[in-house]
Residue frames as qw, qx, qy, qz and C-alpha x, y, z in Angstrom:
[[0.245, 0.916, -0.149, 0.280, -11.35, -20.12, -6.31],
 [0.456, -0.751, 0.472, -0.073, -9.12, -20.94, -3.37],
 [0.886, 0.002, 0.434, 0.165, -8.23, -24.35, -4.97],
 [0.625, 0.721, 0.070, 0.292, -7.13, -22.47, -8.16],
 [0.069, -0.922, 0.287, -0.251, -5.04, -20.04, -6.09],
 [0.680, -0.538, 0.498, 0.013, -3.41, -22.76, -4.15],
 [0.880, 0.249, 0.346, 0.209, -2.60, -24.66, -7.34],
 [0.465, 0.826, -0.052, 0.314, -0.92, -21.74, -9.00],
 [0.280, -0.845, 0.405, -0.209, 1.06, -20.93, -5.97],
 [0.845, -0.253, 0.468, 0.063, 2.16, -24.57, -5.67],
 [0.787, 0.524, 0.158, 0.285, 3.40, -24.41, -9.29],
 [0.186, 0.899, -0.227, 0.326, 5.29, -21.34, -8.69],
 [0.561, -0.673, 0.466, -0.122, 6.85, -22.77, -5.41],
 [0.919, 0.010, 0.364, 0.148, 7.75, -25.96, -7.16],
 [0.635, 0.703, 0.070, 0.313, 9.30, -24.06, -10.09],
 [0.104, -0.904, 0.318, -0.267, 11.16, -21.79, -7.84],
 [0.481, 0.327, -0.755, 0.302, 12.74, -24.85, -5.92],
 [0.673, -0.579, -0.426, -0.174, 10.68, -24.69, -2.79],
 [0.558, -0.826, 0.080, 0.002, 12.14, -24.38, 0.77],
 [0.857, -0.139, 0.173, 0.464, 15.34, -25.95, -0.31],
 [0.443, 0.549, 0.201, 0.680, 16.04, -23.21, -2.86],
 [0.227, -0.901, -0.088, -0.358, 14.99, -20.59, -0.33],
 [0.753, -0.631, 0.106, 0.156, 17.23, -21.88, 2.45],
 [0.756, -0.064, 0.268, 0.594, 20.28, -22.20, 0.09],
 [0.312, 0.882, 0.216, 0.281, 19.72, -18.77, -1.46],
 [0.546, -0.020, -0.177, 0.819, 22.85, -16.69, -1.15],
 [0.084, -0.508, -0.128, -0.847, 20.55, -13.56, -1.42],
 [0.674, -0.652, -0.267, -0.223, 18.60, -14.69, 1.69],
 [0.803, -0.230, -0.225, 0.502, 21.98, -15.23, 3.36],
 [0.312, 0.267, -0.020, 0.911, 23.19, -11.69, 2.50],
 [0.387, -0.633, -0.239, -0.626, 19.75, -10.30, 3.80],
 [0.777, -0.532, -0.325, 0.087, 20.33, -12.10, 7.11],
 [0.619, -0.122, -0.119, 0.767, 23.88, -10.57, 7.45],
 [0.046, 0.427, 0.121, 0.895, 22.44, -7.18, 6.49],
 [0.538, -0.662, -0.366, -0.372, 19.76, -7.60, 9.09],
 [0.735, -0.410, -0.266, 0.470, 22.41, -8.05, 11.89],
 [0.437, 0.083, 0.025, 0.895, 24.31, -5.08, 10.55],
 [0.114, -0.395, -0.204, -0.888, 21.12, -2.90, 10.66],
 [0.386, -0.434, -0.769, 0.269, 19.83, -3.78, 14.03],
 [0.111, -0.329, -0.290, 0.892, 19.85, -0.24, 15.27],
 [0.239, -0.003, -0.394, -0.887, 17.62, 0.76, 12.28],
 [0.545, -0.248, -0.637, -0.485, 14.80, -1.87, 12.56],
 [0.432, -0.321, -0.756, 0.373, 14.74, -2.34, 16.34],
 [0.018, 0.339, 0.308, -0.889, 13.20, 1.21, 16.73],
 [0.417, 0.626, 0.617, -0.230, 9.85, 2.34, 15.55],
 [0.363, 0.817, -0.028, -0.447, 9.26, 3.81, 12.13],
 [0.347, -0.343, 0.746, 0.453, 11.61, 1.47, 10.30],
 [0.469, 0.497, 0.730, 0.025, 8.44, 0.67, 8.14],
 [0.227, 0.850, 0.061, -0.471, 8.54, 4.01, 6.63],
 [0.105, -0.544, 0.680, 0.481, 11.36, 2.88, 4.48],
 [0.291, 0.140, 0.930, 0.175, 9.63, -0.17, 3.24],
 [0.304, 0.730, 0.560, -0.247, 6.30, 1.68, 2.66],
 [0.145, 0.834, -0.116, -0.519, 8.14, 4.38, 0.69],
 [0.031, -0.471, 0.764, 0.440, 10.30, 2.17, -1.54],
 [0.376, 0.052, 0.922, 0.072, 8.29, -0.98, -2.20],
 [0.556, 0.641, 0.433, -0.303, 5.31, 0.32, -4.21],
 [0.331, 0.808, -0.326, -0.363, 7.62, 1.86, -6.78],
 [0.144, -0.411, 0.887, 0.155, 9.88, -1.26, -6.88],
 [0.524, 0.251, 0.794, -0.180, 6.80, -3.37, -7.32],
 [0.524, 0.760, 0.135, -0.361, 5.57, -1.37, -10.30],
 [0.173, 0.735, -0.599, -0.268, 9.04, -1.41, -11.90],
 [0.344, -0.192, 0.919, 0.015, 9.27, -5.27, -11.24],
 [0.601, 0.441, 0.626, -0.231, 5.96, -5.94, -12.89],
 [0.500, 0.793, -0.162, -0.309, 6.90, -3.87, -15.93],
 [0.021, 0.640, -0.755, -0.144, 10.20, -5.71, -16.14],
 [0.535, 0.018, 0.836, -0.123, 8.45, -9.06, -15.90],
 [0.621, 0.664, 0.313, -0.275, 6.16, -8.05, -18.81],
 [0.377, 0.775, -0.462, -0.211, 9.31, -7.18, -20.97],
 [0.279, -0.384, 0.880, 0.023, 10.89, -10.42, -19.90],
 [0.654, 0.275, 0.671, -0.214, 7.86, -12.37, -21.13],
 [0.629, 0.749, 0.117, -0.175, 8.18, -10.77, -24.53],
 [0.159, -0.755, 0.581, 0.260, 11.98, -11.20, -24.73],
 [0.306, -0.274, 0.845, 0.343, 13.50, -13.08, -27.67],
 [0.453, 0.186, -0.542, -0.683, 12.08, -14.60, -30.66],
 [0.861, -0.142, 0.020, -0.487, 9.57, -17.43, -30.83],
 [0.853, 0.229, -0.455, 0.110, 12.30, -20.03, -31.50],
 [0.228, 0.429, -0.610, 0.626, 14.16, -18.92, -28.50],
 [0.577, -0.234, 0.355, -0.698, 11.10, -19.18, -26.23],
 [0.928, 0.060, -0.232, -0.286, 10.34, -22.50, -27.67],
 [0.618, 0.316, -0.630, 0.350, 13.95, -23.72, -26.84],
 [0.129, -0.332, 0.586, -0.728, 13.42, -22.52, -23.18],
 [0.768, -0.099, 0.151, -0.615, 10.07, -24.34, -22.97],
 [0.804, 0.256, -0.517, -0.144, 11.46, -27.52, -24.45],
 [0.762, -0.595, 0.232, -0.107, 13.19, -28.15, -21.19],
 [0.863, 0.336, -0.138, 0.351, 16.45, -28.88, -23.02],
 [0.215, -0.917, 0.306, -0.139, 18.74, -27.60, -20.24],
 [0.969, -0.045, -0.002, 0.242, 21.34, -30.35, -20.90],
 [0.556, 0.531, -0.147, 0.622, 23.95, -27.71, -21.69],
 [0.224, -0.804, 0.171, -0.523, 23.52, -25.82, -18.40],
 [0.103, 0.357, -0.765, 0.526, 25.37, -26.35, -15.11],
 [0.431, -0.402, -0.808, -0.007, 23.44, -28.58, -12.75],
 [0.184, -0.333, -0.462, 0.801, 23.39, -25.71, -10.25],
 [0.165, 0.059, -0.237, -0.956, 21.41, -23.62, -12.74],
 [0.556, -0.209, -0.599, -0.537, 18.45, -26.07, -12.77],
 [0.441, -0.326, 0.549, -0.631, 16.24, -26.85, -9.75],
 [0.117, 0.026, -0.988, -0.100, 15.06, -30.23, -11.15],
 [0.426, 0.209, 0.465, -0.747, 11.47, -29.25, -10.60],
 [0.442, 0.373, 0.807, 0.120, 10.33, -30.74, -13.88],
 [0.266, 0.860, 0.272, -0.340, 9.55, -27.27, -15.13],
 [0.653, 0.582, 0.135, 0.466, 10.93, -25.69, -18.25],
 [0.485, -0.014, -0.084, 0.870, 13.70, -23.15, -18.19],
 [0.055, -0.466, -0.268, -0.841, 11.15, -20.64, -19.13],
 [0.584, -0.661, -0.374, -0.287, 8.90, -21.28, -16.17],
 [0.727, -0.343, -0.270, 0.529, 11.93, -21.56, -13.82],
 [0.324, 0.128, 0.018, 0.937, 13.05, -18.10, -15.01],
 [0.337, -0.564, -0.354, -0.665, 9.48, -16.73, -14.65],
 [0.703, -0.565, -0.421, 0.094, 9.27, -18.23, -11.08],
 [0.508, -0.042, -0.209, 0.834, 12.39, -15.99, -10.23],
 [0.072, -0.296, -0.077, -0.949, 10.38, -12.85, -11.08],
 [0.615, -0.525, -0.449, -0.380, 7.20, -14.22, -9.41],
 [0.708, -0.372, -0.430, 0.419, 9.26, -14.86, -6.20],
 [0.274, 0.116, -0.078, 0.951, 10.69, -11.39, -6.41],
 [0.319, -0.410, -0.275, -0.809, 7.25, -9.99, -6.58],
 [0.700, -0.485, -0.517, -0.091, 5.81, -12.23, -3.87],
 [0.606, -0.238, -0.379, 0.658, 8.61, -11.17, -1.45],
 [0.106, 0.242, 0.046, 0.963, 8.04, -7.61, -2.24],
 [0.518, -0.461, -0.407, -0.595, 4.41, -7.89, -1.39],
 [0.719, -0.473, -0.466, 0.203, 5.04, -9.77, 1.92],
 [0.446, -0.037, -0.247, 0.860, 7.58, -7.03, 2.85],
 [0.160, -0.366, -0.143, -0.906, 5.02, -4.34, 2.14],
 [0.673, -0.488, -0.469, -0.298, 2.32, -6.17, 4.17],
 [0.690, -0.269, -0.450, 0.499, 4.87, -6.78, 7.09],
 [0.237, 0.105, -0.116, 0.959, 5.53, -2.99, 7.09],
 [0.375, -0.442, -0.315, -0.752, 1.94, -2.07, 7.05],
 [0.746, -0.476, -0.458, -0.087, 1.03, -4.38, 9.91],
 [0.608, -0.085, -0.347, 0.709, 4.01, -3.23, 11.88],
 [0.026, 0.188, -0.036, 0.981, 3.01, 0.33, 11.57],
 [0.530, -0.460, -0.319, -0.637, -0.67, -0.28, 12.31],
 [0.798, -0.379, -0.461, 0.080, 0.24, -2.36, 15.44],
 [0.453, 0.169, -0.348, 0.803, 2.59, 0.36, 16.78],
 [0.388, -0.657, -0.062, -0.643, 0.50, 1.65, 19.71],
 [0.009, 0.303, -0.734, 0.608, 0.76, 1.66, 23.51],
 [0.695, -0.388, -0.447, -0.407, -1.46, -0.61, 25.51],
 [0.344, -0.593, 0.568, -0.455, -1.41, -1.06, 29.23],
 [0.762, 0.111, -0.637, -0.027, -0.28, -4.67, 29.28],
 [0.814, -0.580, 0.031, -0.007, -0.03, -6.54, 32.58],
 [0.067, -0.847, 0.527, -0.013, 3.53, -6.05, 33.70],
 [0.702, -0.260, 0.661, 0.046, 4.15, -9.81, 33.87],
 [0.747, 0.415, 0.485, 0.185, 3.61, -10.22, 30.13],
 [0.201, 0.942, -0.068, -0.261, 5.12, -6.99, 29.03],
 [0.275, -0.597, 0.653, 0.376, 8.55, -8.48, 28.37],
 [0.527, 0.206, 0.797, 0.213, 7.09, -11.17, 26.15],
 [0.440, 0.832, 0.333, -0.052, 5.17, -8.45, 24.11],
 [0.002, 0.881, -0.347, -0.321, 8.42, -6.43, 23.80],
 [0.346, -0.388, 0.777, 0.354, 10.39, -9.38, 22.64],
 [0.533, 0.470, 0.701, 0.055, 7.55, -10.49, 20.27],
 [0.296, 0.919, 0.090, -0.246, 7.47, -6.98, 18.93],
 [0.125, -0.751, 0.546, 0.349, 11.19, -7.02, 18.26],
 [0.503, -0.039, 0.837, 0.213, 11.03, -10.36, 16.70],
 [0.484, 0.679, 0.550, -0.053, 8.25, -9.28, 14.38],
 [0.182, 0.936, -0.122, -0.276, 9.99, -6.09, 13.37],
 [0.274, -0.530, 0.715, 0.365, 13.22, -8.02, 12.63],
 [0.529, 0.266, 0.796, 0.125, 11.22, -10.55, 10.52],
 [0.393, 0.845, 0.338, -0.129, 9.56, -7.79, 8.65],
 [0.075, 0.876, -0.379, -0.288, 12.77, -6.00, 7.93],
 [0.500, -0.240, 0.789, 0.265, 14.39, -9.30, 6.92],
 [0.585, 0.533, 0.607, 0.066, 11.72, -9.65, 4.26],
 [0.212, 0.955, -0.003, -0.209, 12.38, -6.14, 3.14],
 [0.186, -0.695, 0.617, 0.318, 16.18, -6.79, 2.88],
 [0.530, 0.085, 0.815, 0.216, 15.54, -10.12, 1.04],
 [0.519, 0.756, 0.397, 0.022, 13.37, -8.25, -1.52],
 [0.068, 0.924, -0.301, -0.224, 16.21, -5.75, -1.92],
 [0.304, -0.474, 0.769, 0.304, 18.90, -8.48, -2.35],
 [0.633, 0.355, 0.688, 0.016, 16.39, -10.38, -4.73],
 [0.346, 0.874, -0.087, -0.331, 16.91, -7.50, -7.13],
 [0.080, -0.644, 0.717, 0.254, 20.30, -8.90, -7.75],
 [0.488, 0.007, 0.873, 0.017, 18.98, -12.40, -8.18],
 [0.565, 0.665, 0.446, -0.200, 16.44, -11.25, -10.76],
 [0.224, 0.871, -0.320, -0.297, 19.04, -9.21, -12.60],
 [0.211, -0.443, 0.844, 0.218, 21.42, -12.18, -12.84],
 [0.577, 0.298, 0.759, -0.048, 18.57, -14.35, -14.19],
 [0.459, 0.841, 0.097, -0.270, 17.92, -11.72, -16.80],
 [0.052, 0.787, -0.553, -0.269, 21.52, -11.60, -17.67],
 [0.474, -0.143, 0.865, 0.085, 21.67, -15.44, -17.90],
 [0.609, 0.581, 0.526, -0.123, 18.84, -15.29, -20.28],
 [0.349, 0.863, -0.224, -0.288, 20.58, -12.59, -22.38],
 [0.189, -0.533, 0.794, 0.224, 23.69, -14.96, -22.62],
 [0.538, 0.202, 0.818, -0.001, 21.44, -17.84, -23.67],
 [0.488, 0.788, 0.261, -0.268, 19.75, -15.59, -26.23],
 [0.058, 0.793, -0.510, -0.328, 23.21, -14.43, -27.51],
 [0.338, -0.248, 0.895, 0.153, 24.20, -18.20, -27.99],
 [0.543, 0.413, 0.717, -0.146, 21.01, -18.94, -29.63],
 [0.458, 0.845, 0.042, -0.273, 21.35, -16.16, -32.23],
 [0.081, -0.671, 0.682, 0.279, 24.99, -17.09, -32.89],
 [0.423, -0.049, 0.898, 0.112, 23.93, -20.66, -33.61],
 [0.531, 0.643, 0.543, -0.100, 21.42, -19.44, -36.11],
 [0.200, 0.822, -0.252, -0.470, 23.84, -17.54, -38.17]]
């Protein structure tokens, strides 16, 4: 069971583009800038209430959108995307993973969903660990800095899930432009 899970996550990660695609993502860069701008928000307790209230609805909407995307276009259009014939596309649009354009586009949605789930879990864990304990005063500063780091990381994931909305939207728009070209070439 774990082997199958590992294999499918590996396929998704490869189709997405791996760490290179993540590190080069302008949407992650925007989230990092927003993290700095929102320091006052996430450096205080209860920031997680935003994530916990927003993400379940967003996740449901995203799953519905992914289902619609999977049914998008006609059979010939989907075959064209699966054929991996991305010769007409800019080199920057393809991540050279060996996956078809169809799988690469699906990996964008899967990435969006995975990030939302991670952000939700980070918010839940942060909320559940927000309690006072009589730590030894010598380690108290380390606990405080660790807490601030974890809160920042959790909020970064949340912000990245928000900026990923734009990434998924632009991938849908790109697909719509390809579909338009496909339909015009069949006239």
